[in-house]
C-alpha positions as CSV (number, residue, x, y, z in Angstrom):
1,M,124.3,287.3,20.0
2,R,122.0,284.8,18.3
3,S,124.4,284.2,15.4
4,G,127.2,283.6,18.0
5,A,125.0,281.0,19.8
6,R,124.1,279.3,16.6
7,L,127.8,279.2,15.7
8,R,128.7,277.6,19.0
9,R,125.9,275.0,18.6
10,W,127.1,274.3,15.1
11,V,130.7,273.8,16.3
12,A,129.5,271.4,19.1
13,R,127.4,269.4,16.7
14,A,130.3,269.3,14.2
15,R,132.6,267.9,16.9
16,L,130.0,265.3,17.9
17,S,129.4,264.5,14.2
18,S,133.1,264.1,13.8
19,L,133.1,261.7,16.8
20,R,130.2,259.9,15.2
21,T,132.0,259.7,11.9
22,T,135.2,258.5,13.5
23,F,133.4,255.8,15.4
24,T,131.6,254.7,12.2
25,V,134.7,254.6,10.1
26,S,136.7,252.8,12.8
27,F,134.0,250.2,13.2
28,A,133.7,249.7,9.4
29,A,137.6,249.6,9.1
30,V,137.9,246.9,11.7
31,A,135.1,244.9,10.2
32,A,136.7,245.3,6.7
33,A,140.1,244.2,7.9
34,V,138.7,241.1,9.7
35,T,136.5,240.2,6.7
36,V,139.3,240.7,4.2
37,L,141.7,238.6,6.2
38,V,139.1,235.8,6.7
39,G,138.0,236.0,3.1
40,F,141.6,235.9,1.7
41,L,142.6,233.0,4.0
42,S,139.4,231.1,3.1
43,Y,139.8,231.7,-0.6
44,D,143.5,230.8,-0.6
45,A,142.8,227.6,1.3
46,A,139.9,226.6,-1.0
47,A,141.8,227.4,-4.2
48,R,144.8,225.5,-2.9
49,L,142.7,222.5,-2.0
50,V,140.9,222.4,-5.3
51,R,144.0,222.8,-7.4
52,V,146.0,220.2,-5.4
53,D,143.0,217.8,-5.5
54,Q,142.7,218.2,-9.3
55,Q,146.5,217.8,-9.8
56,T,146.5,214.7,-7.6
57,V,143.7,213.0,-9.6
58,F,145.4,213.7,-12.9
59,E,148.7,212.4,-11.7
60,G,147.0,209.3,-10.5
61,V,145.5,208.7,-13.9
62,V,148.9,209.2,-15.6
63,Q,150.5,206.8,-13.2
64,D,147.9,204.2,-13.8
65,L,148.5,204.5,-17.6
66,L,152.2,204.2,-17.1
67,D,151.9,201.1,-15.0
68,E,149.5,199.5,-17.5
69,V,151.6,200.1,-20.6
70,R,154.8,198.9,-18.9
71,H,153.2,195.6,-17.8
72,S,151.1,194.9,-20.9
73,A,152.0,195.1,-24.6
74,L,149.1,197.3,-25.6
75,T,148.4,198.7,-29.1
76,P,146.6,201.8,-30.3
77,A,143.6,199.6,-31.0
78,D,143.2,198.7,-27.3
79,F,142.5,202.4,-26.5
80,A,140.7,203.3,-29.8
81,T,137.1,202.9,-28.7
82,A,135.4,202.2,-25.3
83,D,134.4,198.6,-24.9
84,A,130.9,197.7,-23.6
85,D,132.6,195.5,-21.0
86,G,135.1,198.2,-20.1
87,G,138.7,198.5,-21.2
88,P,141.8,200.6,-20.8
89,R,140.1,203.6,-22.3
90,D,137.2,203.4,-19.8
91,E,139.6,203.1,-16.9
92,L,141.3,206.4,-18.0
93,I,138.1,208.3,-18.6
94,R,136.0,207.1,-15.6
95,P,138.0,208.7,-12.6
96,S,138.0,212.4,-13.7
97,G,136.4,212.6,-17.1
98,T,139.8,213.0,-18.9
99,V,140.1,213.5,-22.6
100,V,141.8,210.5,-24.4
101,Q,143.4,210.7,-27.9
102,V,145.3,207.7,-29.4
103,L,148.3,208.2,-31.8
104,G,149.6,205.6,-34.3
105,P,153.3,204.7,-34.9
106,D,153.7,207.6,-37.2
107,A,152.0,209.9,-34.7
108,S,148.9,210.0,-36.8
109,V,145.7,210.3,-34.9
110,V,144.0,206.9,-34.6
111,D,141.2,208.0,-32.3
112,R,140.5,211.7,-32.0
113,G,139.7,213.1,-28.6
114,H,136.8,215.3,-27.8
115,P,138.0,218.0,-28.2
116,P,141.0,217.1,-30.4
117,L,144.3,217.5,-28.8
118,P,147.3,219.1,-30.5
119,V,150.2,216.8,-31.5
120,G,153.6,218.3,-31.2
121,A,157.2,217.2,-32.0
122,D,157.7,215.7,-28.5
123,D,154.4,213.8,-28.9
124,R,155.6,212.4,-32.3
125,R,159.0,211.4,-30.7
126,I,157.2,209.6,-27.9
127,A,154.9,207.7,-30.3
128,A,158.0,206.3,-32.1
129,A,159.9,205.5,-28.9
130,R,161.0,201.9,-28.3
131,P,160.7,201.8,-24.5
132,A,157.2,201.6,-23.2
133,G,156.1,204.2,-20.6
134,Q,158.0,207.2,-21.7
135,L,156.3,210.4,-20.7
136,V,156.1,214.0,-21.9
137,E,153.8,216.4,-20.1
138,H,152.5,219.8,-21.4
139,R,150.9,222.4,-19.2
140,D,148.6,225.3,-20.1
141,V,147.7,223.9,-23.6
142,D,145.0,225.9,-25.4
143,V,142.5,223.5,-26.7
144,G,139.3,224.9,-28.2
145,D,137.7,227.3,-25.7
146,G,139.6,226.0,-22.7
147,M,143.0,225.4,-21.2
148,Y,144.2,221.8,-20.7
149,R,147.0,219.9,-19.0
150,V,148.2,217.2,-21.5
151,A,150.4,214.1,-20.9
152,T,151.6,211.7,-23.7
153,V,152.7,208.2,-22.8
154,S,154.5,205.9,-25.3
155,L,153.1,202.3,-25.9
156,G,156.6,201.0,-26.8
157,D,158.3,199.3,-29.8
158,G,157.1,202.3,-32.0
159,R,153.5,201.2,-31.7
160,G,152.3,204.7,-31.0
161,A,151.2,206.7,-27.9
162,V,148.2,207.7,-25.8
163,Q,147.5,211.3,-25.0
164,I,145.4,212.1,-21.9
165,A,144.3,215.7,-21.0
166,Q,142.5,217.3,-18.2
167,E,140.7,220.7,-18.4
168,F,141.6,223.2,-15.6
169,S,140.1,226.4,-17.1
170,D,136.7,225.5,-15.7
171,T,138.2,225.0,-12.3
172,E,139.9,228.5,-12.6
173,D,136.6,229.9,-13.7
174,L,135.0,228.4,-10.6
175,L,137.7,229.9,-8.4
176,R,137.4,233.2,-10.1
177,E,133.7,233.2,-9.4
178,L,134.4,232.3,-5.8
179,Q,136.9,235.2,-5.6
180,Q,134.2,237.6,-7.0
181,R,131.7,236.4,-4.5
182,T,134.2,236.8,-1.7
183,V,134.8,240.4,-2.8
184,L,131.1,241.1,-2.9
185,L,130.7,239.5,0.5
186,V,133.5,241.6,1.9
187,G,131.9,244.8,0.4
188,A,128.5,243.9,1.8
189,V,129.9,243.2,5.3
190,V,131.8,246.5,5.2
191,I,128.7,248.4,4.2
192,A,126.6,246.6,6.9
193,A,129.3,247.2,9.5
194,G,129.4,250.9,8.5
195,L,125.6,251.2,8.8
196,F,125.6,249.4,12.1
197,G,128.5,251.5,13.4
198,W,126.7,254.7,12.3
199,W,123.5,253.5,14.1
200,L,125.4,252.6,17.2
201,A,127.4,255.8,17.2
202,R,124.2,257.8,16.8
203,R,122.6,255.9,19.6
204,I,125.6,256.6,21.9
205,T,126.3,260.2,20.9
206,S,122.7,261.2,21.0
207,R,122.9,261.4,24.8
208,L,126.2,263.3,24.5
209,V,124.5,265.7,22.1
210,R,121.8,266.4,24.8
211,L,124.4,266.6,27.5
212,A,126.5,269.1,25.4
213,G,123.3,271.1,24.7
214,A,122.6,271.3,28.5
215,A,126.2,272.5,29.1
216,E,125.9,275.1,26.3
217,D,122.7,276.4,27.8
218,V,124.3,276.7,31.2
219,A,127.3,278.6,29.7
220,R,125.0,280.8,27.6
221,T,122.4,281.7,30.2
222,G,124.3,281.2,33.4
223,R,121.3,279.3,34.9
224,L,122.4,276.4,37.0
225,G,119.0,274.9,37.5
226,I,118.8,273.4,34.0
227,Q,117.6,269.8,34.0
228,V,120.2,267.5,32.6
229,P,118.8,264.5,30.6
230,V,120.0,261.3,32.1
231,A,119.1,257.7,31.0
232,G,120.8,254.4,31.4
233,Y,123.6,253.1,33.6
234,D,126.7,253.2,31.3
235,E,129.6,255.7,31.4
236,V,127.6,258.3,29.5
237,A,124.8,258.1,32.0
238,R,127.3,258.3,34.9
239,L,128.7,261.4,33.3
240,G,125.2,262.9,33.0
241,R,124.4,262.2,36.6
242,S,127.7,263.6,37.8
243,F,127.2,266.7,35.7
244,D,123.7,267.1,37.1
245,R,125.0,266.7,40.7
246,M,127.7,269.2,40.0
247,L,125.2,271.7,38.7
248,G,123.1,271.1,41.8
249,R,126.0,271.8,44.1
250,L,127.0,274.9,42.2
251,A,123.4,276.2,42.3
252,Q,123.2,275.5,46.1
253,S,126.6,277.2,46.6
254,E,125.4,280.2,44.5
255,E,122.2,280.4,46.5
256,D,124.2,280.2,49.8
257,Q,126.5,283.0,48.7
258,R,123.5,285.1,47.6
259,R,121.7,284.6,50.9
260,L,124.9,285.3,52.9
261,V,125.5,288.5,51.0
262,Q,121.9,289.6,51.5
263,D,121.9,288.8,55.2
264,A,125.3,290.3,55.8
265,G,124.3,293.5,54.0
266,H,121.1,293.7,56.0
267,E,122.9,293.2,59.3
268,L,125.8,295.6,58.5
269,R,123.4,298.5,57.8
270,T,122.5,299.0,61.5
271,P,126.0,299.2,63.0
272,L,127.3,301.3,60.1
273,T,124.4,303.7,60.4
274,S,125.0,304.1,64.1
275,L,128.7,304.6,63.5
276,R,128.1,307.2,60.9
277,T,125.7,309.1,63.3
278,N,128.2,309.0,66.1
279,I,131.1,310.0,63.9
280,S,129.1,313.0,62.7
281,M,128.7,313.9,66.4
282,L,132.4,314.0,66.8
283,R,132.6,317.2,64.9
284,R,130.7,318.9,67.7
285,I,132.4,317.0,70.5
286,D,133.8,320.3,72.0
287,E,130.2,321.5,72.4
288,L,129.1,318.4,74.4
289,P,129.2,318.2,78.1
290,P,131.8,315.8,79.6
291,A,129.2,313.1,80.4
292,A,127.9,313.1,76.8
293,R,131.5,312.9,75.5
294,G,132.2,309.8,77.5
295,E,128.9,308.2,76.5
296,L,129.7,309.0,72.8
297,V,133.2,307.5,73.0
298,A,131.8,304.4,74.8
299,D,129.1,304.0,72.1
300,L,131.8,304.2,69.4
301,A,133.9,301.6,71.1
302,Q,131.0,299.3,71.6
303,E,129.8,299.6,68.0
304,S,133.2,299.1,66.6
305,R,133.6,295.9,68.7
306,E,130.2,294.6,67.5
307,L,131.1,295.5,63.9
308,T,134.5,293.7,64.3
309,D,132.7,290.6,65.8
310,L,130.2,290.6,63.0
311,V,132.8,290.8,60.2
312,N,134.9,288.1,61.9
313,E,131.9,285.8,62.1
314,L,131.0,286.5,58.5
315,V,134.6,285.5,57.6
316,D,134.3,282.3,59.7
317,L,131.0,281.4,58.1
318,A,132.3,282.0,54.6
319,A,135.4,280.0,55.4
320,G,133.3,277.2,56.8
321,Q,131.3,276.9,53.5
322,S,134.5,276.4,51.4
323,D,136.6,274.7,54.0
324,R,139.4,272.6,52.5
325,E,140.8,271.4,55.8
326,P,141.6,267.7,55.3
327,L,139.8,265.0,57.3
328,Q,141.8,263.3,60.0
329,R,141.3,261.2,63.1
330,V,140.6,263.6,66.0
331,A,139.5,263.1,69.6
332,L,136.6,265.5,70.5
333,A,137.6,265.1,74.1
334,D,141.0,266.8,73.4
335,I,139.3,269.6,71.4
336,A,136.9,270.2,74.3
337,E,139.8,270.5,76.8
338,D,141.5,273.0,74.5
339,V,138.3,275.0,74.2
340,A,137.7,275.0,77.9
341,V,141.2,276.2,78.7
342,A,140.8,279.1,76.2
343,A,137.4,280.0,77.5
344,R,138.6,280.1,81.1
345,R,141.4,282.5,80.2
346,R,139.2,284.7,78.0
347,T,136.0,284.9,80.2
348,G,137.3,284.1,83.7
349,R,134.4,281.6,84.0
350,A,134.7,278.1,85.4
351,V,134.4,275.6,82.5
352,T,134.3,271.9,83.1
353,V,134.6,269.0,80.6
354,R,132.9,265.6,81.0
355,V,133.8,262.8,78.7
356,S,132.3,259.3,78.3
357,G,132.9,256.7,75.7
358,D,135.1,256.7,72.6
359,T,135.2,260.3,71.1
360,V,137.5,259.7,68.2
361,V,136.0,260.6,64.8
362,D,137.0,261.5,61.3
363,G,136.8,265.3,61.2
364,R,138.3,268.7,60.6
365,P,139.9,269.9,63.9
366,G,139.8,273.6,63.1
367,A,136.1,273.6,62.2
368,L,135.1,271.5,65.2
369,Q,137.1,273.7,67.5
370,R,135.4,276.8,66.0
371,A,131.9,275.3,66.5
372,L,132.6,274.3,70.1
373,S,134.1,277.7,70.9
374,N,131.0,279.4,69.6
375,L,128.8,277.3,71.9
376,V,130.9,278.1,75.0
377,D,131.0,281.9,74.1
378,N,127.3,281.8,73.6
379,A,126.8,280.2,77.0
380,A,129.1,282.7,78.8
381,K,127.3,285.6,77.1
382,F,123.8,284.5,78.3
383,D,124.8,283.0,81.7
384,R,125.9,286.2,83.3
385,G,125.3,285.1,86.9
386,G,128.3,282.8,86.9
387,G,127.0,280.8,89.8
388,E,127.5,277.5,88.2
389,P,130.2,276.4,85.8
390,I,129.6,276.0,82.1
391,D,129.7,272.2,81.3
392,I,131.0,270.7,78.1
393,V,129.7,267.1,77.8
394,V,131.3,264.8,75.1
395,T,129.5,261.5,74.8
396,G,130.9,258.6,72.6
397,A,128.8,256.1,70.6
398,G,126.9,253.4,72.5
399,M,126.7,255.2,75.8
400,P,123.4,254.9,77.8
401,V,121.0,257.9,77.7
402,G,121.7,259.0,81.2
403,A,125.4,259.2,80.7
404,S,125.2,262.6,79.1
405,A,122.2,264.2,80.5
406,G,119.8,263.2,77.9
407,A,122.1,262.2,75.0
408,D,120.5,259.8,72.5
409,V,122.2,256.6,71.4
410,G,121.9,257.2,67.6
411,A,124.8,259.6,67.2
412,A,128.4,258.4,66.9
413,V,129.7,261.3,69.1
414,R,127.6,264.0,70.8
415,V,128.9,267.3,72.0
416,E,126.7,269.7,74.1
417,V,127.3,272.8,76.3
418,L,125.2,273.3,79.4
419,D,124.6,276.6,81.1
420,R,122.3,278.1,83.7
421,G,121.3,281.2,81.8
422,P,117.7,282.4,81.1
423,G,117.2,279.6,78.6
424,I,115.6,279.6,75.2
425,A,111.9,280.1,74.7
426,E,110.0,277.2,73.1
427,E,109.1,279.2,70.0
428,D,112.8,280.0,69.4
429,L,114.3,276.5,69.7
430,D,113.8,275.8,66.0
431,R,115.2,279.1,64.8
432,V,118.3,279.7,67.0
433,F,120.6,278.1,64.3
434,D,119.3,280.4,61.5
435,R,121.7,283.1,60.3
436,F,121.4,286.4,62.0
437,Y,118.4,285.3,64.0
438,R,118.3,286.7,67.5
439,A,115.6,286.0,70.1
440,P,113.8,289.1,71.3
441,D,115.3,288.8,74.8
442,A,118.8,288.7,73.3
443,R,118.7,291.6,70.9
444,S,120.0,294.0,73.6
445,L,123.1,291.8,74.1
446,P,126.2,292.0,72.0
447,G,126.5,289.5,69.1
448,S,125.7,289.1,65.4
449,G,123.5,286.0,65.3
450,L,126.0,284.0,63.3
451,G,127.7,281.9,66.0
452,L,125.1,279.2,66.1
453,S,124.7,279.1,62.3
454,I,128.4,278.3,62.1
455,V,127.7,275.4,64.5
456,R,125.0,274.2,62.1
457,E,127.3,274.4,59.1
458,V,130.1,272.5,60.9
459,A,127.7,269.8,62.1
460,A,126.2,269.3,58.6
461,A,129.7,269.0,57.1
462,H,130.5,266.2,59.6
463,G,127.4,264.2,59.0
464,G,125.6,265.4,62.1
465,D,122.9,267.8,63.3
466,P,122.7,270.7,65.7
467,F,120.2,270.7,68.6
468,A,119.0,272.9,71.4
469,R,116.7,272.3,74.4
470,R,115.7,273.8,77.7
471,R,117.3,272.4,80.8
472,E,115.3,271.4,83.9
473,G,116.0,274.0,86.6
474,G,116.8,276.7,84.1
475,G,119.3,277.3,81.4
476,S,119.8,275.6,78.0
477,A,121.7,272.7,76.4
478,I,123.0,273.4,72.9
479,G,125.2,271.2,70.9
480,F,125.7,269.0,67.8
481,T,126.4,265.5,66.7
482,V,129.3,264.2,64.7
483,G,129.2,261.0,62.6
484,R,126.3,258.8,61.6
485,G,122.7,259.7,62.5
486,G,122.5,262.6,65.0
487,G,119.7,263.6,67.4
488,D,117.7,266.8,67.9
489,G,118.3,266.9,71.6
490,G,114.6,266.7,72.4
């Protein structure tokens, strides 16, 4: 048993851990996707901007050199060494720190650059060219420890040429470092997002773990009174509160069923014992005198009727606890008229109905009719004189107190049955609605003690209360309220 319980707990924790892992991985994946996308776009934009800017500066220097050699007859000596007052060479070097190397008419190096630039066949051809401003451009030239972009411009009339170069390997190194830092940043963000997602998932699922533990304890022990840990106001807290309320209702329902079974078993013992005794007497019925035979048969008939009534009321009470009749708009005045008609036919008594105010409520017609019928039957049973009619008084909301012989204004609709029987003793007024309770004066009368408890169940299900009081001049007034509030009849 213990190993099975441990296994179930391990499975539940594994499922919650899987949920926690899923949440963590999902959070980290989303953060990684967003960070990678932003990092890629940022790096691409920065690299493109740097490369375009560098290319633009170099092209501007080349264009300035072309314009200068085309408009002025310059010689290699003009570019050989930088002048103190500035000269063509300074104008080439100053904008972007370009490397300048001057070639003579035979493509010999007149002024070597730092670092020296290679001289190829195209460069020699340009140095001997007659037109000024001819251009040859080389890309990705390996010079020393770096990569350069080289352009050679002819001076014209075979006077030589000027080579200018711009290093771009340092720019690529810078971009490569930026790329590495971007990757490191993405990795750090992913790790941080995973840790934060794990912490957040643990914070969220910790309450689910406690809630799952409570559910497992209920399933394992069958005890519905386990306290469910509830904290916060989010969806998990709402789930915990709903689960706690559900357990409370189940516990109350279980307690009601247990009490009903205990009370029913206690009440059924007496009539069953009496029936068993009388049935055993039937074996000797031939030996009994005729008067005793008639008394025995009458007792059997009476006990069977009482047992039938008790079973029927138990069924009604159990049905009332699990009633699934839908709510609908009903007029209690119409229900009272139907009950009065049935009572007149069943008992032969005069039953009157008095209605005042609006008696339409949201309720279950079958349950309300059952409760009102129990009240009328109870009045007919105790009021055996039959001198005055049984009154059913239905009072709507807002009616004055005198309109219904003492009705209070707090109830939406109030229903009471008035009779002129012996009345209810003061000490019994608070107990007449308990299950199987019967006042000492009523124990000799037929009945099970369940009729008024059904009235209490129906009133509670409709947001009201039952009440009982003594009438002036004798008799009792017993009823219930339906709707908001409800009075005690006092």
